[in-house]
N, C-alpha and C positions, 0 to 999 in steps of 0.2 A: 504494500500500500504506500503511495507516495505521500510527500509531506503535505500537499494541499488537502488530501482527504483526511490525513491525521489532524490537520488544523480544524477541519469541519467538525470532526468528532469532539475535539476539545471545546470549540465554540458552542456546540450543541449541549455539552455537559454544563457549561456555564449558564446558558440561557435557561435550560431546564431547571437548574438549581435555583436560579433567581426567581423563576416563576413559582416554583413550589414553596420556596421560603416565604414569598409574598402571600401565597394562599394560606400557609401555615400561620403566618402572623395575623392575618385578617380573620380567619375562621376559628370557631370555638370548639370544633370537633375534638381536638386534643388540646387541652388548656391546662398545662401544669405551670404554676407560677412559682418563681423564685422570690419569696417574700423576704425583704431585708431583715437581718438580725444583727446581733452585736459584732459579728465577724465580717459582715458583708461590706463590699466596696461600692455597692449601688444603693440608691436611696428610695426606690419605688419598686413595687412588684413588677417583675419582668417575666415574660413567657420564656420557658426553657425547653430543653430536649430537642433542639433543632438538629442534633446529630442523626435523628431518625429520618431526616430529609437528605442531607448531603452524602451520608454513607451509602444508602441504597442506590442513589443516583450514580455515584461513582462505580459501584459494583455492576450496575446495569450496563453502563457504557463500556466499561473495561472488558466485560465478558463478550459483548458484541464484537469489540475489536479483536479479542483473542480468537473467537470463532471464525470471523471473516478472514483473519490472517493465518488460520490453521496453526496457531501457537499452542503448544502443549508443554506445560511445566508444572510438576506436582506442587511446586512452591505456591502457585496461585490457588490451589485447592485449600491448603492450610491457611493461606492468607485470607481467603474468603471466609472460612470457618471461624478464624480468629476475629475478624472484623465483625461478623454477625453476632458472635457470642458476646463480645465486649459492648457492642451497641445495644443489644437486648438487655444485658445485665445493667448497663448504665441507665437505660430507659426505665426499667423496673425500679431501680434505686431512686431515680428522679420522682417516680410516681408514689412509691410506697415508703421511701426513706428507710432502707435497711440499716440495722445496726452495723457498725464498722466490722465487728468480729464476724458477724454472719456473712457479710459480703466477702471478706477475705477467705472464709471457709469455702464459699462457693467457688471463688477464684482458684483455690488450691485443688479442689475436687475435680475441676475441669482442666486446668492448665497442665498439671503434672501428668495425668493419663495421656493427654494429647502429645506431650513432649516424649513420653515413652514410645508412643506409636510412631511419631515422626522420626526418631532416631537420628537426629541431626548432630553431627560432630562439631565441637567448638572448643575454644581455648579461653582462658582468662589470664591475661598477661603471659601468654605463651605456655601456660600449664594445661595439660589435658587431664581428664578424669576418667575413672573406671566406668564401664557401661551401666553398672547398677546404681551409681550415684549421679551421673551426668544429667538424666532427665529431671531429677529433683532440683538440681542447681539451675538448670535452664528454666524450669517453671517458676522458681523463686525470682530469678532475674527478670523475667517478663512481668511478673506481678509487681516487682519493685519499680521498674521503669514506668509501668502503666499508672501506678498510684502516685509516684512523684509528679508525673504530668498532671494527674487529676488534682493533687493538692495545690499546685501552683496556678490553677485556673481560677483567677479571682478578679482580674481587671478586664475591661472591655478590650478585645483584640489581643491581649497579652499572649495567650496560648496560640492563637491563630498566627500572629506574626512570628512567634518563636518557631512554630511548625514550618512556616514558609522558609525561615532561615535554615532549618535543619534539612529540608528537601533541597534547597539551593546548594548547600554544602555537599550533599550526596551526589547531585546531578553534575556539578561543575568541578569538583575536586577529586572524584574517584571514577575509575573506568567501570561502567556498568553497561549492560546490553541495551540495544535500541528499544526493545520491548519494555524493559524496566524503566527507561527514561520516559517513554510515553505514559507508562502507568503513573509516574510521578507528576507529569504535567496534567494528566486527567484528574488526579486527586486534587491538585491545586485549583483547577478550574471548577470542580464541584464545590470546593470549599469557598471559592471566590463569590459564589452566589449568596453565601451566608454573610460574608464580610460586610456588605452594605447595611445589613440589619443589626450588625454587632458593633458598628462604629459608635463612638461616644456621641450622644447618650444612647446606649444600646436598646434596641427594640426586641431583640431575641438573644438568648444565651444558648450555647450548644448543649449545656448540661452534661451530666455524666454520659449520656447517650452519645456525645461527641468527643469528650475529652478522653474517655477510656479507649475507644478505638484508635484515636490519634496517637495515644501513648503506645499502644500495641504496634502501630506502624513504625514508630521510631525504634522500638525494641528489636525489631527484626532487621533494621538497617545493617548491622554487622554481617548478616548472612547474604547481603546483596553485593558486598564488596570483598576484595581480596584482603586478607588480614595483614599481609606484608611479611608473614613468617615463611619459613621454608616449606610448611605444609599448607595446603589450600583449605584451612579451617577458618571459620569465622572467629575472631577474637572479640569477646563481649566487652572488653575494656574500652574499645573504640567508641562505644555508645556515649561515653563522656564527651566526646568531641561534638556530638550533635545537640547535647543539652547541658553545656557547661554551667550556665547560669541557674537553670532549674535544679540541677543536681547539687551544685554548691549551696544554694540557698536552702534547698530541702534538707540536705544532710546536716548542715550547720544548725538549722532550726531544730531538728530532731535532737541533736546532741545537747543544745542549750536547754530544751524543754525536759529532756531526760535528767540532766544535771540538776535542774530546778524541781525535780520530782513531780512534773506535770504529766498528765496522760497525753501521749503523743497522738492518740487517735481522736481526741476531742478537737472540735473546731476552734480556731483562734485567729488573731491578727498579728502574729509575731514574725511572719516572713519579712525579710528586708524590703522587698518591693511594696508590701502593705504599709510598713512604717514610713517609708519615704513618700508614698502617695498621700499619706495622711498628714505628715508634718513638714514636708519640704516642697515637693513638686506637685503639680496637678496630675490627674490620672493619665492624660494624653502624653505628657512628657515622660512620665515614669514608664509607661508602656513602650514608647519608642526607644528610650535609652536602654532599658533592660532587654528588649528584643534584639536590638542591634549589637549589644554587648556580646552576643554569641559569635558574631562573625569573625572577630580577631583570632578565635581559636583555630579556624581553618588555615589562616595565613601563618600562624605560629607553627602549626602542625607540619605544614609543607616546608617551612624553613628548617625545622628540626630534622625532617626526613632528608632534606638536601644536604645537611651536615652529617648524615650517616647515622643519626640516632635511631634506635629501634623503636617499635611501637610502644613497648613497655616504658622506655625512658621518656618518650615524647608525651605520653599520657600523664605520667607522673609529674613532669615539668608543668604541663598545662594545669593539672590539679593544684600544684603548689601556687602557681600564678593566680588562679581564680580564687582559691581559698584565702590567699594573702590579701587580694583586693577586697574580698568580702569582709575580712576582719578590719581592714583600714576604714572602709565605708561604714561598717557597723559601729565602730567607735565614734566616728564623726556624727552619725545620726543619733546615737545615744547621748552624746554631749549636747547636741542642739535641742533634743527633746527635754533636757533638764533645765535649759535656760529660757 
């Protein structure tokens, strides 16, 4: 299929997405409201669960593309199963508000058996694991990335722009197949129809129905690229490259709340981006700065690679840089909040 027809597919995905998001916004057939509470960054009830719009639209068009082009890759089967599972679980959580422990239990009961069946080989910082433990680790990894992404979804467009940066990094800094590139463009086009309704002041939120599947997409990025090691295994450590700000803010906040003996599963407003948007910048500036702060990671990673650094060393250096910047900014914000 030529580039012109590919472009038509992408354009149709965007138009379809915009149309159905508009209908979703206007009609009350499904009306799950995100009512502001003490941890919310928005001030009025806002319709959520828009993920049930852009995820199915993306899957519809990508499967038409795969069938028309006679593309067969088992990865797309697992990809579709994963997206549907996380989208449905997210929608049910939006609607019924599951307890955190119940939701994690469901995630474990589904993710680990699927990982056992998938039997995908991987590494973590170059280390491989026995077959009897690898699926457990892979399932826990997916759940961790998905939930960190979900935890950080608090500002209008923050998760969306961060996801765009992650896909940008995958498409332009790593060699992947033409079909996978088209898949990335198709997902961005489907998501773009949602962006108009999520720009400040947001008319729609994607809810867990959107944030969970987007987290899943980023979690499988390492399997789409060469790990850079002598073996053609995915190295899960490279996932940090795609979500450096989310992971840094998420892990640092968990550590701080654990040290303060607070329940890490309870909702709060202690993430760095939340504190900055409340005390220093407005939401638009915070969203833009925190989203774009992911991009230097790709430039630094390429620079480290050009100097001959291994994946392990490169990711460790990136982690040190981002965590050091987090501590520096955190201290400044804490001082400003006191005065």
